[in-house]
C-alpha positions as CSV (number, residue, x, y, z in Angstrom):
1,M,18.4,2.1,-23.0
2,D,14.7,2.7,-24.1
3,W,13.9,5.4,-21.9
4,S,10.1,4.8,-22.5
5,I,10.3,1.9,-20.2
6,L,11.2,4.1,-17.3
7,F,9.2,7.0,-18.4
8,P,6.0,6.0,-20.1
9,Q,4.8,7.9,-23.1
10,N,1.2,7.8,-22.0
11,C,-0.6,8.8,-18.9
12,I,-1.2,5.8,-16.4
13,I,-4.8,7.1,-15.7
14,C,-6.2,8.3,-19.2
15,N,-3.7,6.9,-21.5
16,N,-3.3,10.1,-23.5
17,S,0.1,11.0,-24.7
18,L,2.5,12.8,-22.3
19,C,3.9,16.1,-23.3
20,G,6.7,18.5,-21.9
21,N,7.6,17.9,-18.3
22,E,4.8,15.4,-17.5
23,K,5.9,11.8,-16.0
24,Y,3.5,8.9,-15.5
25,I,0.4,11.3,-15.1
26,C,-0.6,14.0,-17.5
27,L,-1.2,17.5,-15.8
28,H,-5.1,17.2,-16.3
29,C,-5.3,13.7,-14.5
30,E,-3.1,15.1,-11.8
31,N,-5.1,17.8,-11.1
32,K,-7.9,15.7,-10.8
33,L,-6.3,13.4,-8.4
34,P,-8.4,13.0,-5.2
35,K,-5.3,13.3,-3.0
36,T,-5.8,12.8,0.9
37,D,-2.7,14.9,1.9
38,F,-2.8,12.6,5.2
39,H,1.1,12.8,5.4
40,N,0.5,16.4,6.6
41,K,-2.2,15.8,8.9
42,I,-2.0,15.0,12.5
43,D,-4.5,12.3,13.6
44,N,-5.5,11.7,10.1
45,P,-8.5,9.6,9.2
46,A,-6.1,6.6,8.2
47,E,-4.5,6.9,11.5
48,Q,-8.0,7.0,13.3
49,L,-8.8,3.7,11.8
50,F,-6.3,2.0,14.0
51,M,-7.2,3.8,17.4
52,G,-8.0,1.3,19.9
53,K,-7.2,-1.4,17.3
54,A,-3.5,-1.6,16.4
55,D,-0.6,0.4,18.1
56,I,1.1,2.2,15.1
57,E,3.4,5.0,14.9
58,K,1.5,6.8,11.9
59,A,-0.2,5.7,8.6
60,T,-1.1,7.5,5.3
61,S,-2.6,6.8,2.0
62,F,-2.2,8.5,-1.4
63,C,-5.5,9.0,-2.6
64,F,-9.2,8.5,-1.7
65,Y,-10.9,5.6,-3.1
66,N,-13.8,7.4,-4.6
67,S,-16.9,5.8,-6.6
68,G,-16.8,6.6,-10.1
69,S,-13.4,8.2,-10.1
70,S,-10.5,7.4,-12.6
71,F,-8.2,6.4,-9.7
72,R,-10.7,4.1,-8.4
73,D,-10.7,2.3,-11.9
74,A,-6.8,2.4,-11.6
75,I,-7.1,0.6,-8.4
76,H,-9.3,-1.9,-9.9
77,E,-7.0,-2.4,-12.7
78,I,-4.1,-3.1,-10.5
79,K,-5.7,-5.5,-8.2
80,Y,-7.7,-7.4,-11.1
81,G,-6.5,-6.2,-14.4
82,N,-3.1,-8.0,-14.4
83,N,-1.3,-4.6,-14.2
84,P,0.8,-4.7,-11.2
85,R,3.3,-2.2,-12.7
86,L,0.6,0.6,-12.5
87,A,0.8,0.2,-8.7
88,Y,4.7,0.7,-9.0
89,K,4.2,4.0,-11.1
90,I,1.7,5.4,-8.7
91,T,3.6,4.4,-5.5
92,T,6.6,6.0,-7.1
93,I,4.7,9.4,-7.3
94,Y,3.7,9.3,-3.8
95,S,7.1,8.3,-2.4
96,E,8.6,11.2,-4.0
97,E,6.2,13.5,-2.2
98,L,6.9,11.7,1.2
99,I,10.7,12.1,0.7
100,K,10.1,15.7,0.7
101,V,8.5,15.9,4.2
102,D,11.0,13.1,5.5
103,W,8.1,10.8,6.0
104,F,10.3,7.5,5.8
105,K,12.7,8.5,8.4
106,D,14.4,5.9,10.4
107,I,12.2,3.1,8.8
108,E,14.5,-0.1,8.7
109,A,12.4,-2.2,6.4
110,I,9.2,-2.3,4.2
111,V,6.8,-5.2,4.5
112,P,4.1,-5.9,2.0
113,V,0.8,-7.3,3.0
114,P,1.0,-10.9,1.8
115,L,-1.5,-12.8,-0.3
116,H,-2.2,-16.6,0.4
117,F,0.0,-18.6,-2.0
118,I,-2.9,-20.1,-3.9
119,K,-4.5,-16.6,-4.3
120,E,-1.1,-15.0,-5.4
121,S,-0.4,-18.2,-7.8
122,S,-4.0,-17.7,-9.1
123,R,-3.4,-13.9,-9.8
124,G,0.1,-14.1,-10.8
125,Y,1.2,-11.5,-8.6
126,N,1.1,-9.7,-5.2
127,Q,0.4,-5.8,-5.8
128,S,1.8,-5.0,-2.4
129,H,5.0,-6.3,-3.6
130,W,5.1,-3.8,-6.5
131,I,3.9,-1.2,-4.0
132,A,6.9,-2.2,-1.6
133,K,9.4,-2.1,-4.6
134,A,8.3,1.2,-5.6
135,I,9.2,2.6,-2.1
136,S,12.2,0.7,-1.9
137,D,13.6,1.8,-5.2
138,T,13.0,5.4,-4.3
139,T,14.2,5.5,-0.7
140,G,16.8,2.5,-0.5
141,I,14.9,0.8,2.4
142,P,15.1,-2.8,2.1
143,I,12.0,-5.2,1.5
144,L,11.3,-7.9,3.9
145,Y,8.9,-10.1,1.3
146,N,8.4,-13.0,3.6
147,L,8.5,-11.6,7.2
148,I,4.4,-12.1,7.2
149,Y,2.7,-15.0,5.6
150,K,-1.0,-15.8,5.5
151,K,-2.1,-18.8,7.1
152,S,-5.5,-19.5,5.4
153,N,-6.8,-18.7,2.1
154,T,-10.1,-16.3,2.5
155,K,-12.4,-15.0,-0.2
156,S,-12.4,-11.5,-1.2
157,Q,-13.6,-9.1,1.4
158,T,-14.9,-6.5,-1.1
159,L,-18.5,-7.2,-0.3
160,N,-18.1,-7.6,3.4
161,N,-19.1,-5.1,6.0
162,L,-16.3,-3.7,8.7
163,Y,-17.5,-6.4,11.3
164,R,-17.4,-9.2,8.9
165,R,-13.9,-7.9,7.7
166,Y,-12.5,-7.8,11.2
167,I,-13.6,-11.2,12.0
168,N,-12.3,-13.0,8.7
169,S,-8.8,-11.3,9.4
170,I,-8.4,-12.3,13.0
171,D,-5.5,-14.4,13.6
172,K,-5.1,-14.9,9.7
173,Y,-1.6,-13.8,9.6
174,S,2.0,-15.1,11.2
175,V,5.6,-13.9,11.4
176,S,8.2,-16.5,9.5
177,K,11.1,-15.0,11.6
178,A,12.1,-15.0,15.0
179,H,13.6,-11.3,15.0
180,T,12.2,-8.0,13.3
181,P,13.6,-4.6,12.6
182,N,12.9,-2.1,15.2
183,K,10.8,0.0,12.9
184,I,8.9,-1.2,9.8
185,L,6.7,0.3,7.4
186,I,3.6,-2.0,6.3
187,V,2.3,-1.4,2.8
188,D,-1.0,-2.5,0.9
189,D,-3.0,-1.2,-1.9
190,V,-6.4,0.1,-0.2
191,L,-7.2,0.9,3.3
192,T,-10.9,0.1,4.3
193,S,-11.4,-1.1,7.7
194,G,-7.7,-1.7,8.8
195,S,-8.8,-5.4,9.7
196,T,-5.8,-6.9,7.5
197,I,-3.1,-4.6,8.5
198,T,-4.2,-5.0,12.4
199,S,-3.8,-8.6,12.0
200,C,-0.5,-8.1,10.5
201,V,0.4,-5.9,13.2
202,E,-0.9,-8.1,16.0
203,A,1.4,-11.2,14.4
204,I,4.5,-8.8,14.6
205,R,3.7,-7.9,18.2
206,K,3.9,-11.4,19.3
207,I,7.5,-11.5,18.0
208,N,8.5,-8.0,18.8
209,P,6.5,-6.2,21.1
210,S,8.3,-2.9,21.1
211,C,8.5,-2.8,17.3
212,I,7.6,0.6,15.7
213,I,5.1,0.3,12.9
214,C,4.2,2.5,10.1
215,V,1.3,2.1,7.6
216,L,1.1,3.2,3.8
217,T,-1.5,2.4,1.1
218,I,-2.1,4.1,-2.1
219,A,-5.8,4.2,-1.6
220,F,-8.0,5.2,1.2
221,A,-11.5,3.7,1.5
222,G,-12.1,3.8,5.0
C-alpha cells in the first residue's frame, strides 16, 4: 500500500513537507488555525444562530472563516478549486477531536446538505458528501446521502445578506423517505446565517417531528 495516500507528505494548508509525527497539517499551520472550540462551549455562537429558527440539540464548527486566513483559502479551494479531498482531511482532524469528548454519542446517521443535481453535476462533487464520509470513516456512523434533496437550483448566496439568504432558502428542501432515524447529524462546509440548515431541519421535522438534530460544519462565518 502507498501510505502517502492515507498520510499525505505535504501540509494541506501551506503545502510544505510534513515531518516527524505531523499528519495532514504541519505544526506551524496547526498553531495558526483559528479554531472555535465550540464543542466545549454551552450555547456557543453556532448554536445561537439557530435559536428561534430551528429546534436543534447542538451545533459546532471547526474553525472561524476569517478574512485573509489560510484556512479561508482552504475552504475556497474545497468549494471551488476541485479539491473535495481537502474537506475530507480537515474533517478527519476535527472528528478525531470530537470523539475525545464523545460529541457523536447516540447519533444514528449523518446527513450531508445536498446541492441541486444541476449544480453538483457542474461542480463534479458535493463537498458536504466528503465531510460526511470523513465523519463516517472516523466514527462508523452511516451516511444517508439522499435523505434530503434540493427542489430548486438557486444561485450562490455568497454575496447575499442574511435576510436574502433566509428568503432564498425557505422551502427549498424536501425529504425523500417516509421515515428518518431518531437522531441525526446534518453536515455542511460553512455556517453563515444558518438559513440553509434551518430549511433542512424544517423538511425533516415534517416527516419526523421528534427527531433529534445536531449540526456540524468545518467553518463558521456567522
